[in-house]
TORKOL-4160 file (C-alpha; in steps of 0.2 Angstrom, whole numbers, padded with zeros to 4 digits, m for minus):
248
<pt num="1" X="0000" Y="0000" Z="m0003"/>
<pt num="2" X="0017" Y="0014" Z="0004"/>
<pt num="3" X="0021" Y="0008" Z="m0013"/>
<pt num="4" X="0005" Y="0013" Z="m0022"/>
<pt num="5" X="0005" Y="0030" Z="m0010"/>
<pt num="6" X="0020" Y="0033" Z="m0016"/>
<pt num="7" X="0016" Y="0034" Z="m0034"/>
<pt num="8" X="0001" Y="0046" Z="m0034"/>
<pt num="9" X="0012" Y="0063" Z="m0036"/>
<pt num="10" X="0020" Y="0053" Z="m0051"/>
<pt num="11" X="0001" Y="0048" Z="m0058"/>
<pt num="12" X="m0005" Y="0067" Z="m0054"/>
<pt num="13" X="0013" Y="0074" Z="m0065"/>
<pt num="14" X="0006" Y="0057" Z="m0080"/>
<pt num="15" X="m0008" Y="0070" Z="m0078"/>
<pt num="16" X="0000" Y="0087" Z="m0082"/>
<pt num="17" X="0010" Y="0077" Z="m0097"/>
<pt num="18" X="m0007" Y="0073" Z="m0104"/>
<pt num="19" X="m0014" Y="0090" Z="m0102"/>
<pt num="20" X="0002" Y="0097" Z="m0109"/>
<pt num="21" X="m0001" Y="0084" Z="m0124"/>
<pt num="22" X="m0018" Y="0088" Z="m0126"/>
<pt num="23" X="m0012" Y="0107" Z="m0126"/>
<pt num="24" X="0001" Y="0106" Z="m0143"/>
<pt num="25" X="m0014" Y="0096" Z="m0152"/>
<pt num="26" X="m0024" Y="0108" Z="m0151"/>
<pt num="27" X="m0011" Y="0123" Z="m0154"/>
<pt num="28" X="m0008" Y="0114" Z="m0171"/>
<pt num="29" X="m0026" Y="0114" Z="m0176"/>
<pt num="30" X="m0027" Y="0130" Z="m0170"/>
<pt num="31" X="m0041" Y="0130" Z="m0158"/>
<pt num="32" X="m0029" Y="0139" Z="m0144"/>
<pt num="33" X="m0045" Y="0142" Z="m0135"/>
<pt num="34" X="m0044" Y="0123" Z="m0129"/>
<pt num="35" X="m0024" Y="0125" Z="m0128"/>
<pt num="36" X="m0024" Y="0138" Z="m0115"/>
<pt num="37" X="m0038" Y="0129" Z="m0105"/>
<pt num="38" X="m0028" Y="0111" Z="m0104"/>
<pt num="39" X="m0010" Y="0122" Z="m0101"/>
<pt num="40" X="m0019" Y="0129" Z="m0088"/>
<pt num="41" X="m0024" Y="0111" Z="m0082"/>
<pt num="42" X="m0008" Y="0105" Z="m0081"/>
<pt num="43" X="m0002" Y="0120" Z="m0071"/>
<pt num="44" X="m0014" Y="0115" Z="m0060"/>
<pt num="45" X="m0008" Y="0098" Z="m0057"/>
<pt num="46" X="0012" Y="0103" Z="m0055"/>
<pt num="47" X="0002" Y="0111" Z="m0043"/>
<pt num="48" X="m0004" Y="0096" Z="m0035"/>
<pt num="49" X="0010" Y="0083" Z="m0038"/>
<pt num="50" X="0022" Y="0093" Z="m0029"/>
<pt num="51" X="0010" Y="0096" Z="m0013"/>
<pt num="52" X="0004" Y="0079" Z="m0013"/>
<pt num="53" X="0023" Y="0072" Z="m0013"/>
<pt num="54" X="0025" Y="0084" Z="0003"/>
<pt num="55" X="0010" Y="0080" Z="0010"/>
<pt num="56" X="0013" Y="0060" Z="0009"/>
<pt num="57" X="0032" Y="0062" Z="0010"/>
<pt num="58" X="0032" Y="0053" Z="m0007"/>
<pt num="59" X="0050" Y="0061" Z="m0016"/>
<pt num="60" X="0060" Y="0054" Z="m0028"/>
<pt num="61" X="0072" Y="0056" Z="m0040"/>
<pt num="62" X="0061" Y="0049" Z="m0053"/>
<pt num="63" X="0046" Y="0060" Z="m0047"/>
<pt num="64" X="0058" Y="0077" Z="m0050"/>
<pt num="65" X="0064" Y="0071" Z="m0067"/>
<pt num="66" X="0046" Y="0065" Z="m0074"/>
<pt num="67" X="0041" Y="0084" Z="m0065"/>
<pt num="68" X="0056" Y="0092" Z="m0078"/>
<pt num="69" X="0049" Y="0082" Z="m0090"/>
<pt num="70" X="0033" Y="0085" Z="m0089"/>
<pt num="71" X="0035" Y="0106" Z="m0086"/>
<pt num="72" X="0042" Y="0106" Z="m0104"/>
<pt num="73" X="0029" Y="0097" Z="m0111"/>
<pt num="74" X="0015" Y="0109" Z="m0104"/>
<pt num="75" X="0025" Y="0124" Z="m0104"/>
<pt num="76" X="0037" Y="0125" Z="m0115"/>
<pt num="77" X="0031" Y="0117" Z="m0128"/>
<pt num="78" X="0014" Y="0117" Z="m0129"/>
<pt num="79" X="0017" Y="0138" Z="m0125"/>
<pt num="80" X="0030" Y="0136" Z="m0140"/>
<pt num="81" X="0016" Y="0130" Z="m0151"/>
<pt num="82" X="0003" Y="0143" Z="m0148"/>
<pt num="83" X="0016" Y="0156" Z="m0154"/>
<pt num="84" X="0019" Y="0145" Z="m0167"/>
<pt num="85" X="0001" Y="0148" Z="m0173"/>
<pt num="86" X="0000" Y="0164" Z="m0169"/>
<pt num="87" X="0013" Y="0169" Z="m0179"/>
<pt num="88" X="0005" Y="0161" Z="m0192"/>
<pt num="89" X="m0011" Y="0169" Z="m0191"/>
<pt num="90" X="m0005" Y="0185" Z="m0190"/>
<pt num="91" X="0008" Y="0182" Z="m0203"/>
<pt num="92" X="m0007" Y="0173" Z="m0213"/>
<pt num="93" X="m0024" Y="0175" Z="m0206"/>
<pt num="94" X="m0025" Y="0156" Z="m0208"/>
<pt num="95" X="m0020" Y="0141" Z="m0199"/>
<pt num="96" X="m0012" Y="0129" Z="m0210"/>
<pt num="97" X="m0003" Y="0112" Z="m0211"/>
<pt num="98" X="0015" Y="0114" Z="m0207"/>
<pt num="99" X="0021" Y="0107" Z="m0226"/>
<pt num="100" X="0007" Y="0117" Z="m0235"/>
<pt num="101" X="0012" Y="0133" Z="m0228"/>
<pt num="102" X="0019" Y="0145" Z="m0243"/>
<pt num="103" X="0032" Y="0156" Z="m0235"/>
<pt num="104" X="0050" Y="0163" Z="m0241"/>
<pt num="105" X="0061" Y="0162" Z="m0229"/>
<pt num="106" X="0061" Y="0176" Z="m0218"/>
<pt num="107" X="0044" Y="0170" Z="m0214"/>
<pt num="108" X="0050" Y="0153" Z="m0208"/>
<pt num="109" X="0064" Y="0161" Z="m0199"/>
<pt num="110" X="0046" Y="0172" Z="m0190"/>
<pt num="111" X="0038" Y="0156" Z="m0187"/>
<pt num="112" X="0052" Y="0147" Z="m0182"/>
<pt num="113" X="0056" Y="0159" Z="m0167"/>
<pt num="114" X="0045" Y="0152" Z="m0157"/>
<pt num="115" X="0054" Y="0135" Z="m0155"/>
<pt num="116" X="0065" Y="0147" Z="m0143"/>
<pt num="117" X="0052" Y="0145" Z="m0132"/>
<pt num="118" X="0054" Y="0129" Z="m0127"/>
<pt num="119" X="0073" Y="0126" Z="m0132"/>
<pt num="120" X="0076" Y="0141" Z="m0118"/>
<pt num="121" X="0062" Y="0132" Z="m0105"/>
<pt num="122" X="0072" Y="0117" Z="m0106"/>
<pt num="123" X="0088" Y="0126" Z="m0103"/>
<pt num="124" X="0082" Y="0133" Z="m0088"/>
<pt num="125" X="0073" Y="0113" Z="m0082"/>
<pt num="126" X="0091" Y="0106" Z="m0085"/>
<pt num="127" X="0097" Y="0122" Z="m0075"/>
<pt num="128" X="0087" Y="0120" Z="m0061"/>
<pt num="129" X="0089" Y="0102" Z="m0058"/>
<pt num="130" X="0109" Y="0102" Z="m0061"/>
<pt num="131" X="0111" Y="0116" Z="m0047"/>
<pt num="132" X="0111" Y="0107" Z="m0029"/>
<pt num="133" X="0109" Y="0124" Z="m0021"/>
<pt num="134" X="0095" Y="0122" Z="m0012"/>
<pt num="135" X="0087" Y="0144" Z="m0013"/>
<pt num="136" X="0074" Y="0152" Z="m0004"/>
<pt num="137" X="0072" Y="0161" Z="m0022"/>
<pt num="138" X="0071" Y="0154" Z="m0042"/>
<pt num="139" X="0082" Y="0161" Z="m0053"/>
<pt num="140" X="0077" Y="0166" Z="m0067"/>
<pt num="141" X="0058" Y="0164" Z="m0072"/>
<pt num="142" X="0046" Y="0148" Z="m0068"/>
<pt num="143" X="0043" Y="0138" Z="m0084"/>
<pt num="144" X="0024" Y="0139" Z="m0077"/>
<pt num="145" X="0024" Y="0156" Z="m0076"/>
<pt num="146" X="0027" Y="0153" Z="m0096"/>
<pt num="147" X="0015" Y="0142" Z="m0099"/>
<pt num="148" X="0002" Y="0152" Z="m0091"/>
<pt num="149" X="0005" Y="0167" Z="m0101"/>
<pt num="150" X="0002" Y="0160" Z="m0118"/>
<pt num="151" X="m0010" Y="0150" Z="m0111"/>
<pt num="152" X="m0018" Y="0168" Z="m0107"/>
<pt num="153" X="m0016" Y="0175" Z="m0127"/>
<pt num="154" X="m0025" Y="0158" Z="m0131"/>
<pt num="155" X="m0037" Y="0161" Z="m0120"/>
<pt num="156" X="m0039" Y="0180" Z="m0123"/>
<pt num="157" X="m0048" Y="0175" Z="m0139"/>
<pt num="158" X="m0064" Y="0168" Z="m0132"/>
<pt num="159" X="m0068" Y="0185" Z="m0123"/>
<pt num="160" X="m0060" Y="0199" Z="m0137"/>
<pt num="161" X="m0066" Y="0215" Z="m0125"/>
<pt num="162" X="m0052" Y="0223" Z="m0128"/>
<pt num="163" X="m0051" Y="0220" Z="m0148"/>
<pt num="164" X="m0040" Y="0234" Z="m0151"/>
<pt num="165" X="m0026" Y="0228" Z="m0137"/>
<pt num="166" X="m0025" Y="0213" Z="m0145"/>
<pt num="167" X="m0023" Y="0218" Z="m0161"/>
<pt num="168" X="m0008" Y="0226" Z="m0155"/>
<pt num="169" X="m0003" Y="0211" Z="m0144"/>
<pt num="170" X="m0005" Y="0195" Z="m0160"/>
<pt num="171" X="0006" Y="0210" Z="m0172"/>
<pt num="172" X="0021" Y="0195" Z="m0181"/>
<pt num="173" X="0034" Y="0209" Z="m0174"/>
<pt num="174" X="0027" Y="0211" Z="m0155"/>
<pt num="175" X="0025" Y="0188" Z="m0153"/>
<pt num="176" X="0041" Y="0187" Z="m0160"/>
<pt num="177" X="0047" Y="0201" Z="m0147"/>
<pt num="178" X="0037" Y="0195" Z="m0135"/>
<pt num="179" X="0043" Y="0175" Z="m0139"/>
<pt num="180" X="0059" Y="0181" Z="m0136"/>
<pt num="181" X="0058" Y="0192" Z="m0118"/>
<pt num="182" X="0051" Y="0176" Z="m0112"/>
<pt num="183" X="0064" Y="0164" Z="m0117"/>
<pt num="184" X="0075" Y="0174" Z="m0110"/>
<pt num="185" X="0067" Y="0179" Z="m0095"/>
<pt num="186" X="0069" Y="0159" Z="m0092"/>
<pt num="187" X="0087" Y="0156" Z="m0091"/>
<pt num="188" X="0088" Y="0176" Z="m0084"/>
<pt num="189" X="0101" Y="0175" Z="m0069"/>
<pt num="190" X="0088" Y="0183" Z="m0059"/>
<pt num="191" X="0083" Y="0179" Z="m0040"/>
<pt num="192" X="0062" Y="0178" Z="m0042"/>
<pt num="193" X="0052" Y="0176" Z="m0025"/>
<pt num="194" X="0043" Y="0161" Z="m0024"/>
<pt num="195" X="0026" Y="0161" Z="m0017"/>
<pt num="196" X="0029" Y="0147" Z="m0004"/>
<pt num="197" X="0032" Y="0155" Z="0010"/>
<pt num="198" X="0040" Y="0150" Z="0029"/>
<pt num="199" X="0030" Y="0157" Z="0038"/>
<pt num="200" X="0012" Y="0171" Z="0037"/>
<pt num="201" X="0025" Y="0183" Z="0047"/>
<pt num="202" X="0025" Y="0199" Z="0037"/>
<pt num="203" X="0037" Y="0203" Z="0040"/>
<pt num="204" X="0047" Y="0191" Z="0029"/>
<pt num="205" X="0031" Y="0187" Z="0014"/>
<pt num="206" X="0026" Y="0207" Z="0014"/>
<pt num="207" X="0032" Y="0206" Z="m0004"/>
<pt num="208" X="0020" Y="0190" Z="m0009"/>
<pt num="209" X="0005" Y="0198" Z="0000"/>
<pt num="210" X="0009" Y="0214" Z="m0012"/>
<pt num="211" X="0007" Y="0201" Z="m0027"/>
<pt num="212" X="m0003" Y="0194" Z="m0020"/>
<pt num="213" X="m0016" Y="0205" Z="m0018"/>
<pt num="214" X="m0015" Y="0216" Z="m0035"/>
<pt num="215" X="m0016" Y="0200" Z="m0041"/>
<pt num="216" X="m0032" Y="0197" Z="m0035"/>
<pt num="217" X="m0037" Y="0214" Z="m0040"/>
<pt num="218" X="m0031" Y="0212" Z="m0059"/>
<pt num="219" X="m0040" Y="0194" Z="m0060"/>
<pt num="220" X="m0058" Y="0205" Z="m0053"/>
<pt num="221" X="m0055" Y="0218" Z="m0067"/>
<pt num="222" X="m0049" Y="0214" Z="m0080"/>
<pt num="223" X="m0051" Y="0193" Z="m0079"/>
<pt num="224" X="m0040" Y="0180" Z="m0094"/>
<pt num="225" X="m0032" Y="0196" Z="m0098"/>
<pt num="226" X="m0028" Y="0197" Z="m0080"/>
<pt num="227" X="m0019" Y="0181" Z="m0081"/>
<pt num="228" X="m0004" Y="0190" Z="m0094"/>
<pt num="229" X="m0005" Y="0205" Z="m0083"/>
<pt num="230" X="m0001" Y="0196" Z="m0066"/>
<pt num="231" X="0015" Y="0187" Z="m0075"/>
<pt num="232" X="0022" Y="0205" Z="m0081"/>
<pt num="233" X="0019" Y="0210" Z="m0063"/>
<pt num="234" X="0028" Y="0198" Z="m0055"/>
<pt num="235" X="0041" Y="0198" Z="m0069"/>
<pt num="236" X="0044" Y="0222" Z="m0064"/>
<pt num="237" X="0042" Y="0217" Z="m0046"/>
<pt num="238" X="0057" Y="0205" Z="m0047"/>
<pt num="239" X="0066" Y="0219" Z="m0060"/>
<pt num="240" X="0062" Y="0231" Z="m0044"/>
<pt num="241" X="0066" Y="0218" Z="m0030"/>
<pt num="242" X="0082" Y="0216" Z="m0037"/>
<pt num="243" X="0086" Y="0233" Z="m0042"/>
<pt num="244" X="0081" Y="0239" Z="m0022"/>
<pt num="245" X="0094" Y="0225" Z="m0016"/>
<pt num="246" X="0077" Y="0216" Z="m0006"/>
<pt num="247" X="0080" Y="0198" Z="m0001"/>
<pt num="248" X="0070" Y="0184" Z="0000"/>
């Protein structure tokens, strides 16, 4: 029974991987809303597998590696496919099978820039696994945050209240810039706070409470759009804290 219980976190990680694969399939087919939904589901499973591992004290090296591999699929490859399809729409106005795309070398270069997202996500996770130091903060943007940003860009298509904003976001130039920016943030050696406090003391967690309060406000005011704003808020706060030499 103990051996079965110890596999519960790995089973949840498997659900993360399945969600990521489904997100990839939907993204390639041009169904970006469903791709965003399954990346969001993967993020929930990613949280739950770690939570269950701590609750059951069911840590294992296999589980650690599975978690990283699942994150590459769900928050690296799947977002990359969302970006690839968004670039297709921005360049050609349509989603086509890759062998039917008629593009010049410059357009292919633009499309293939989407592959930076999974590649840099894999580099970020490889560095994380290779670093034996247990630091109380992340170095670089956590890959689930990258996944949720691109998931939100898929989900925004379902709620086009801010049509003018969407036209700006989904331009080819801005999509390429955003892809390069998010890829770079994942491998940047920048300390970024986690949301796992050691205690609930305000003086130790004031920046977490500030982030959570503003995040809740953004979700209430902007719904799905608030997800992307929360990711940028997280990045901006960490850049500000780094410049102000705030210690986590």
